[in-house]
C-alpha positions in Angstrom: 0.0 0.0 0.0 1.4 3.4 -1.0 2.0 6.1 1.7 0.1 9.2 1.5 1.7 12.5 1.6 0.0 15.7 2.4 -0.9 16.8 -1.0 -2.3 13.4 -1.9 -4.2 13.3 1.4 -5.6 16.8 0.8 -6.9 15.5 -2.7 -8.6 12.7 -1.3 -10.4 14.7 1.3 -11.6 17.1 -1.3 -12.8 14.3 -3.5 -14.6 12.7 -0.5 -16.1 16.2 0.3 -17.3 16.4 -3.2 -18.9 13.2 -3.1 -20.6 13.8 0.2 -22.2 16.9 -1.3 -23.3 15.1 -4.4 -24.8 12.3 -2.4 -26.5 14.9 -0.1 -28.1 16.6 -3.0 -29.1 13.3 -4.6 -30.7 12.1 -1.4 -32.7 15.4 -1.0 -33.9 15.6 -4.8 -36.5 13.6 -6.5 -34.3 13.2 -9.6 -30.7 11.7 -10.1 -28.0 14.2 -10.4 -25.4 13.3 -13.0 -21.9 12.8 -11.7 -19.2 15.2 -12.5 -16.5 14.1 -14.8 
């Protein structure tokens, strides 16, 4: 398993935050939201 440095860690955190926002919107809407590319 590769070790994560600070920059990689921050990028992963941002991706997780974006997915969390996406899932929250999708859960609160009656129609599916297309995922970001």
